[in-house]
C-alpha positions as CSV (number, residue, x, y, z in Angstrom):
1,X,43.9,15.3,165.6
2,X,44.0,13.0,162.6
3,X,46.8,10.6,162.0
4,X,50.3,11.7,161.0
5,X,53.4,9.6,160.4
6,X,56.8,11.1,161.4
7,X,60.3,10.0,160.2
8,X,62.7,10.7,163.1
9,X,66.4,10.1,162.2
10,X,68.3,7.7,164.4
11,X,70.7,10.5,165.5
12,X,67.8,12.9,166.3
13,X,68.6,16.0,168.3
14,X,66.4,19.0,169.0
15,X,66.7,21.8,166.5
16,X,66.6,19.8,163.3
17,X,64.9,21.2,160.1
18,X,61.5,19.7,159.3
19,X,59.8,18.8,156.0
20,X,56.0,18.6,155.9
21,X,55.2,16.3,153.0
22,X,51.6,16.1,151.7
23,X,50.1,13.0,150.2
24,X,47.9,12.9,147.0
25,X,44.2,12.8,146.6
26,X,43.8,9.0,147.2
27,X,46.6,8.7,149.7
28,X,47.1,9.2,153.4
29,X,49.9,9.5,156.0
30,X,51.2,6.1,154.9
31,X,52.8,7.7,151.8
32,X,55.9,7.8,154.1
33,X,56.0,4.0,153.8
34,X,54.8,3.7,150.1
35,X,57.8,5.9,149.0
36,X,60.2,4.2,151.5
37,X,61.1,7.6,152.7
38,X,63.0,6.2,155.7
39,X,65.5,4.2,153.6
40,X,66.2,7.2,151.3
41,X,66.6,9.6,154.2
42,X,68.8,7.2,156.1
43,X,71.0,6.7,153.0
44,X,71.5,10.4,152.6
45,X,72.4,10.9,156.3
46,X,74.9,8.1,155.9
47,X,76.5,10.1,153.0
48,X,76.9,13.1,155.3
49,X,73.7,15.0,154.7
50,X,72.2,16.9,157.6
51,X,69.3,14.9,159.0
52,X,65.7,16.3,159.1
53,X,62.4,15.3,160.4
54,X,59.8,14.4,157.8
55,X,56.1,14.7,158.8
56,X,53.3,13.2,156.6
57,X,49.9,14.3,158.0
58,X,46.6,12.9,156.8
59,X,44.8,15.6,154.9
60,X,42.0,13.6,153.4
61,X,40.6,14.3,149.9
62,X,40.0,18.0,150.5
63,X,42.9,19.8,148.8
64,X,43.8,21.3,152.1
65,X,41.0,23.9,151.9
66,X,38.9,25.5,154.6
67,X,39.1,23.9,158.0
68,X,42.1,21.8,156.9
69,X,44.3,24.8,156.7
70,X,43.6,25.7,160.3
71,X,44.0,22.1,161.3
72,X,47.5,21.9,159.7
73,X,48.9,25.2,161.0
74,X,47.2,25.2,164.4
75,X,47.3,21.5,165.3
76,X,49.8,19.5,163.2
77,X,52.5,22.1,163.1
78,X,52.0,23.2,166.7
79,X,52.3,19.7,168.0
80,X,55.4,18.9,165.9
81,X,57.1,22.2,166.9
82,X,56.3,21.5,170.6
83,X,57.4,17.9,170.6
84,X,60.6,18.1,168.5
85,X,61.8,21.8,168.8
86,X,62.4,22.1,165.1
87,X,64.0,25.0,163.3
88,X,63.9,25.6,159.5
89,X,60.6,24.5,157.9
90,X,60.1,23.1,154.4
91,X,56.8,22.0,152.8
92,X,56.3,19.8,149.8
93,X,53.9,17.3,148.4
94,X,52.9,15.1,145.4
95,X,49.9,15.5,143.1
96,X,47.1,17.0,145.1
97,X,49.6,17.3,148.0
98,X,51.8,19.4,145.8
99,X,48.8,21.7,145.2
100,X,48.4,21.9,149.0
101,X,52.1,22.6,149.6
102,X,52.2,25.4,147.1
103,X,48.9,26.9,148.2
104,X,50.0,27.0,151.9
105,X,53.4,28.4,151.0
106,X,52.0,31.3,149.1
107,X,49.4,32.0,151.7
108,X,52.0,31.8,154.5
109,X,55.2,33.2,152.9
110,X,57.2,33.7,156.0
111,X,56.8,30.1,157.2
112,X,58.7,27.9,154.7
113,X,62.1,28.5,153.1
114,X,61.9,25.5,150.7
115,X,58.7,24.6,148.8
116,X,58.3,21.5,146.6
117,X,55.5,20.7,144.1
118,X,56.1,17.2,142.8
119,X,53.8,16.4,139.8
120,X,51.5,19.0,141.5
121,X,47.8,19.1,140.6
122,X,47.9,22.6,139.1
123,X,45.0,22.9,136.6
124,X,44.9,25.7,134.2
125,X,41.2,25.3,133.8
126,X,38.5,24.2,136.3
127,X,37.1,20.8,135.4
128,X,33.5,20.1,136.4
129,X,34.6,17.0,138.3
130,X,36.6,19.3,140.6
131,X,33.9,21.9,141.2
132,X,32.8,20.3,144.4
133,X,36.1,21.2,146.1
134,X,35.5,24.9,145.5
135,X,31.8,25.5,144.9
136,X,32.5,28.5,142.6
137,X,35.0,29.5,140.0
138,X,36.0,32.5,142.1
139,X,37.0,30.2,145.0
140,X,39.0,28.0,142.6
141,X,40.9,30.9,141.2
142,X,41.6,32.4,144.6
143,X,43.3,29.1,145.7
144,X,45.0,28.3,142.4
145,X,48.8,28.4,142.9
146,X,49.4,30.3,139.7
147,X,47.0,33.0,140.7
148,X,48.5,33.1,144.2
149,X,52.0,33.4,142.8
150,X,50.9,36.6,141.0
151,X,49.3,38.2,143.9
152,X,50.8,37.1,147.2
153,X,53.8,38.7,148.9
154,X,56.8,36.4,148.7
155,X,59.8,36.2,151.0
156,X,63.2,36.6,149.4
157,X,64.3,33.5,151.4
158,X,61.9,31.2,149.6
159,X,63.0,28.8,146.9
160,X,60.7,26.5,144.9
161,X,61.2,23.1,143.2
162,X,58.6,22.0,140.6
163,X,58.7,18.8,138.6
164,X,56.5,16.5,136.6
165,X,56.8,13.6,134.2
166,X,56.8,14.1,130.5
167,X,54.0,11.6,130.2
168,X,52.0,12.9,133.2
169,X,48.4,11.9,132.5
170,X,47.0,15.1,134.0
171,X,49.4,17.3,131.9
172,X,50.5,18.9,135.2
173,X,53.9,19.8,133.6
174,X,52.1,22.6,131.8
175,X,50.9,24.1,135.1
176,X,54.5,23.7,136.5
177,X,55.9,25.6,133.5
178,X,53.4,28.5,133.9
179,X,53.9,28.7,137.6
180,X,57.7,28.7,137.1
181,X,57.5,31.5,134.6
182,X,55.3,33.5,137.0
183,X,57.8,33.1,139.8
184,X,60.8,34.0,137.7
185,X,59.0,37.2,136.5
186,X,58.8,38.1,140.2
187,X,62.4,37.4,140.9
188,X,61.7,34.3,142.9
189,X,64.2,31.4,142.9
190,X,62.6,28.4,141.2
191,X,63.7,25.2,139.6
192,X,61.3,23.5,137.1
193,X,62.2,19.9,136.0
194,X,60.5,17.9,133.2
195,X,61.6,14.4,133.8
196,X,60.8,11.1,132.1
197,X,57.8,9.3,133.6
198,X,54.1,9.1,134.3
199,X,51.9,10.5,137.1
200,X,52.5,7.6,139.6
201,X,54.3,6.4,142.6
202,X,57.2,5.0,140.6
203,X,58.0,8.5,139.3
204,X,58.1,9.8,142.8
205,X,60.4,7.0,144.0
206,X,62.8,7.7,141.1
207,X,63.1,11.4,142.1
208,X,62.8,11.3,145.9
209,X,66.5,11.7,146.5
210,X,66.6,14.8,144.3
211,X,63.8,16.3,146.3
212,X,65.6,15.7,149.6
213,X,68.8,17.3,148.2
214,X,66.7,20.4,147.3
215,X,65.2,20.7,150.8
216,X,68.4,20.2,152.5
217,X,70.2,22.9,150.4
218,X,68.6,25.5,152.7
């Protein structure tokens, strides 16, 4: 198993909810430190929020495709569930990690009750530079969150949170908007937020507490 970093609250008990949080294309499991997740989570617990585990697995630069999906569900999740006896499950991620979180949530709709795509790398067109991830346009389309949102069965218990900065260099706010409209048309609960900011770590830090409030609203 590859590395994973886990935030365990000081007042940990069995049966807590768990958030699986996916890093971006150039990141790794240390995003938990880059975003200072522990400080934000500790602060919210101190304000009376229910504690949760937060798991940041290393997913490499692979968009969570192919063997990485089996690895996540059959190794990472299995180990966490066995070790910590968690209950409600959430999944989220930033940039390419947001793509992974949405992809997995649509493909496993009975697993996660809260799903977050934070400046998610949702492309409306396939760029040549990304072709190596998919090999063919058909594979790209079959894994695109917007396509999956149209086709996959969705649980009535699921709720989605999408957001991006208004100066996002990848223009991912456009993909968020299209995905949100697709989900709304299917009667799925979804929030879509266009905030001030760029596609960077500072944007995520400024919005992290909002994300946690969303997950813990389950």
